[in-house]
N, C-alpha and C positions, 0 to 999 in steps of 0.2 A: 209368416205371420208373427207380431211382437207380443201377443196376449200372455203367450207362456214362457216368452224369454225367461222373465222373472228375476232380475235383479236390480236393485235399487242403484242406478248408475247412469245419471246425466251429466254428459260433458257438454261443456257451452264455452264459446266466446268469450274471453275476457280481457278488457281493454288493458293495453300496455302500460297504461297510465298509472295502474294501482301497485303501489310498491310493496315489498314484503321480503321477509330473509328468507323463505323456505320452510317447508314442512309446517308444523304447527303455528310458526308465526305468521301466516297466511288467514285471515279473517275478514269476511265480507259481511256487509248487513244483508241479512234476508228481506227485510221489508215487507215481510207477510204480515196478513189480517184476518184473524179468525172470524170477525164480522162481516167479510167480503163473501157471502152466500154462492155468488156465482163463481169466486176463485177456487171455493172449497168444492161445488160441484164439479167443475174441471179436474181438480186434484184427486179425486174419487176416482174418477175415470182414468186419470194416468196411474194412479197406485195399481187398480186390477189390472189393467193391460200391461204394466211395466216392472211391476213390482212382485204380485201376489202369486206369480207362478214358481219362486222359491222362498219368499219372505211371507210370513203369517203375519196375522194381526189376532190373534187368537183372544183379546179381551175385548175386541168389537164386533157388535152384531149387526147385520146387514140393515135389518129393520130400525135399527137405532140412526144408522146414517142416515136412512130415508127419510125418518122422521125428523131429526136436526136441520136437515140440509133440503127439506122440502121437494123431496125426488118421490114420483107416484109409484105406486106398486107395478105398474106397467114397466116402466123405464127402469125401476129397480131390477125386476126379473131380465130385461133384454139386454142391459148394458152391463151391469155390474155383477151379478150373481154367477161369476164363473166356477165357482168353487162350492156352491152349495145348491140345495133343491129348495129348502125352504127360507122364508125372510127372516126367521128368529135364529138360525145358525151365524155363529162365529166367522170370522174371514179368514179362514184355514187356506195353508198352503196348498197348491197345486201339485207340486213335485214332493216325492216322496223324502222324507229325510236321509235315509241310507242312500239314496243316490246322489242327492246334492252332496253330501259328505265325501261320497267317492269321486266324485266328479271335481271338486274343488276345493278339498282337502279339509273341511268344516261345515258344518251346518248354518247354513244362513241364519242370522238372529231374527227373533221376532222383532216388529216394528210396531208394535202397539205402544211404546212408551219409547222409543227412541229420541222423539224431541225433548223429552222431558231429562233425559239422562246425557243426551251429547248437545242439546240448545240448537236452536233453529240456524244459528246464525254458520254452527260448525255445518250442519247439515247442507245447508246452500254452498257455502264454501265448497264442501267436498263435492258435491254434484257437479260444481263448476270446473272444477280442477285436475280434470283428467286428461292425460295427454297419451301420444304415441311413444312407447319404449319398447323396441325389440328385444330387449333384454329380460322380459317381465314373463313370467309362463303364458298369460294371455294376450301378450302384446300391448299392454296399457298399464300405465302407472297413474298416481294421485299425488297432488302437492300436499293435501291435506293430512292424507293417510299413506306415504310412502310404503310400498311393498303391498298393499292392499291385495287379498285374494281375488278380488270380485272384477272381472272384466268392465272394459266399457262399452256395454251393450247397446247403448242407444247412439253408437257413432254415426248411424246413416241419418239422424236426424240434424245432428250439430256439422257432420263431416269429420275429419280427421286434422288433428292439430299437434305440433309439438313445442316442447319448452324447450325454451332457450335460456343457457346458465352462461354464468362466468366467474371466473376463479377469483376470489377476493383474499385478501388477508387482513386478519383482525389485529387489533392494537398489542397483541401478545405472540403476533408473528404466526401464527397458526392459519393454514390455508384451508380454505373451503369454498364449496360451490355455491352461487346465491342465484335465486332465480331472477330472470330479466323480464321476457316476455312470452306470449304464446305467439305461434307462426301457424297460419290456415295451413292444412297442406291439399285437402279437399273440400268441396263445398258439400253442406247436408242438405235434407229436404226444407228444415226449417232456417228462417233468418235469424242471425242472433238476437235481436228482440224477442220474436218469436219463442226461440228456446228460452230464453232468460223467462219468460211468463210462464211458461212451461216446468221450469224447474221451480219458480215461485209459487204456483198452483199445488205442485206436490209436497213441497214444505211446508206450505198452509195446511193441506189436509193431515198431514204427520204434526205437526201442531196441536190441530183439532183431536185427533186421534187420542194423543197422550191425556186430553181432558175435555172430554165431550161438554162435560158441566159448566165450562168458560163460557158457553156461547148464552145460556140463561144466567150466568152470575154475572156477566157483564151487564146484560140487561137490567137483573134487578139492581144491580150497583146503580146505572143511571135513575131509576126510579128512587131508588133510596136519598141520592144526591140530590133530585127534584124536591122530594119530601121534605128534606132537611132546610133547603133553601126557603119554601114556602113556611115553613112553620118559624123559621127563624125573623121572616117578613113579619109575621101575624105577631110575634113575641116582641119583635122591636116597637111595633105600633102600640100593643099593650101596654110596654113600659114609658112609651111615651105620654099615652093616656094619664096611666097611671101617677106621672110626676110632673103634669105640665102644671099643676095648682102650687106645686112645692117650690118654695123661692130659698 
């Protein structure tokens, strides 16, 4: 079962056409949309099934998620509340912190504000750039965060891929490795397109968790703009009426 494996690690196929210099130089656009409620619902499912085992979201309550995303109490209890008994409880981690620190060398961070601190593009790129590395402790490395202590636990969804590097020499004569492409080693249970959607939904939910009020803020912003537009048209009509006899 995958529900309590618990790491935020999603490796995906990346087209060879995207060029980058390696490391933090690789940045891909997430194209997430917090206004897409269906995506947020899928992202919530992905989060509790694949992240909440080790990563907490201690500033987010289950009932707030259910209310914002239009999830019924029955579905909330059945599909999302793996680490709580009451809807008002926060999304706490399933794995004890001491166990996580002992197994992986550090306590996995809380993800409530990870989208605000890292940015959605960083998160999306991180999820997309895991690859096989036998020299790493857990057999996987990451282009966005080389030497990451988190293993690629969702390899079964994507399959396994290797990163191809080539040695280049810069203008100053320094030699270094540059990422070229990924090569698929084994097929996963999801197609590249399906897994890309999986990652997008998860990043979307992480973005929502960082600021749940943004859903209402955006809706309110549209109403305010609409009000100002109507007021402007009325004011313009009134101005024309006042000045129509002025020569």
